[in-house]
C-alpha angles and dihedrals in degrees: 000000000000093000091048088053092060089062093046110106089200089070097052116110090262092159092066128086116270110243119230115271123227124208127214091274091056094251123134115252113229113251120242120248090256092052093047093049093044090052092049094046092048091052089051095043097119095048094045091049092050089047093052095051092041091053090047092052096043097049093040086063095042091051093043114138112206092181126073119265120250093232094085099223087084089064094032095068091051092047092051090049089050092049090049091054099041104028104025091238108155109227102233099148115096091359126314101229102079095047088047090054091048090048090065091061094039091053090053102038107012121234102334102165097194091049092051090050090052088056087056090050090055091051089054093048093051091044087061090045094054091043085058093047092046101051106022099095095028103062134048113269091242089060099037105046098047090052091047091053093042090053093048092054100036106132095209095049092046092047092052089046090079096042122091092233115123095247097097091046090047093050090049092052091042090056090050091050091058093039090062097031091057089049087052090052090052092049092048089052091052100040124081114264111279095010115139099172097088098030106047095089089058092047087054095045093047094045091047093057093042086054092048088048089055089054094051095063134352098251089056089081089072091063085084097062089038092060094036087058088062091058091046093051089049089047090237094141095158090055089050089055093048091049092049091048092051091050091047089053092059092040093054093044092052091046089055091050092049094049101043102031105029096023092228121141110162115056103164101038104101095032094048090050091052092050091052092059121100089223117022091204097045111045091177088080088070133223127320121267126219091259088046091057089052090052090046091053093050092043093051092045089057093045098048102032100041100031117016099039093051091045091053093052091046099249095113130045114263086230094057111121102173127092123227114208091194089063090049091054090046092052093048092046092049090048093053090047091049091050090051092050091048091053094042093049091043090230100159093185094059090041092055091045093049095049091046094050092045093053094043093050094046091050091048091052090052097043106049129060116245092242089067090070100160125159093222091071091069098024094078091064097044098098090053093045090052091051090049097047098041092047091051092054091043092052094045092053100038092108095041123107122257092275092055095045090049088069089075091049090053091051091051092049091050089050091052092050093048094046092044093051091049091049095048093049093049093045092051091051093049100047098081090041096055090045092057095040094052089050092057103267096120096169093058112112095030121117115245093263092058095038089056092046093053093045089051091050090052091047090053092050092050101040113027123093118266095254095053124126119193122200108221136171093221100032094153091060091047088054093050092054097043107027087221123128094215099107122096114203120233107184098168139018100266092187143349094207106108096218092048091048093051091046091051093050092044091050089056093045093246114162101163134047125205110209112191136180097231111168122240089213103040091205098053129059096203099139094260105125139170097270103180096122093034090059090051097045099039094075090045091055091048096050100032108023091166091060095072123062122182109234105170143356129203118201134349100234109061091350131194121225131201117206127187118219103230112223 
């Protein structure tokens, strides 16, 4: 192993300046463009690093969102943390770790939305820090520093940094996974074949953070096979067994804690059932078939590889809704090429990153329905994908003349321009919003549909009797803005039979229904709205018109209505 390591270019001191080379005549050989730029970047390392973290901090604050996001998951994590503290309900759905972390702060300070968002900001900052620590001495400066800067100014990453979604937490844990996994790779290269004495702490550290990653969101579980695939490709089967055993140790221990302390046995039940549905919001369409999963995979691949990935890196408009199969093929082709370059160059760090990202993306494409279509599902892997792609081009052109190597420089410059433009546009749009939000106007910045929904939620909290229960499509957001547990969540149309609907609502003590005009496309008021409750209540109104009484209306454009269910 040790001898093999000496031939491994990935272990050369690539972070250091390249000394001048002398030919047989004693004359200095001109450095390549790569060597010149690597030398310059390494000399400026301290300044570039300070710049990256300063930009990250500055724009995290400028893009700060004091209000809750309209997606729902933003509020959902807080609500599950609240229920864990006050009701003892273990937060299994969508991963328990992040709500458990939030519950610590909620137990100490209550629901302080800005404070909880600052926690998310810290996760994002330290995700960047451990990304720096993980890759700095393992990649050429011309690959490492551009990606560090691009990550620090990425508009999508910085926007999610102040949301209480799990993305910032996930990216922090993901960076820690690779921080320790790369140390494990180094130790395995140094240790005698088959030796566990000097490597077992790193197996445990790596497996621990892979396990924590699996608790932060459901897809995190597939980090294990993603990293095991690295050992399999390297034919390190004993290491694969050790790694699996270390993960199993933490998995069993946590299962014991859940069962005997929190009295929870099934963690994946409800979520697995939802993922099996053809339409997560309309269970009546049934469960997915094998051919349906194939169509789902292809559909998601087109959505996330041709649209969302390029939106995140600033090369497509955030308003783009169309897919481009040519971009999908380009992404896949570049990925295969990058994997080939990682294997050919024997760069184990890029190889591990590429296999991990490939497995995680494939599992995501299989797991989620195409109507989910959210940039955050691919955003969390973007820093690693940039490392992988830029390194592949760097490695392929390392023997090219200046003109050939300059192609990579042009690509990096284009990436900076695209990311910078995306960041400036998003910052300009957010400045007036954050100013109003921090001065108490929490509905400012919302479109009329959401402004009316929130005002209606507040009206319900202020005016309805104490024993009221209001069925709402976004109950978790209503709770965040009112701090009243009077909203019953209806995530999907459980039935369109009027008698079944009334029986369902009666069973859950619902006596009011909030019917809103929430847009499907939040940027376009085209009349297409989230109609979950409308589909349930429409048949009720047709069969029993006397059962529904209009109590209150908020707004005229994209209004929200409150109906009482008459006994």
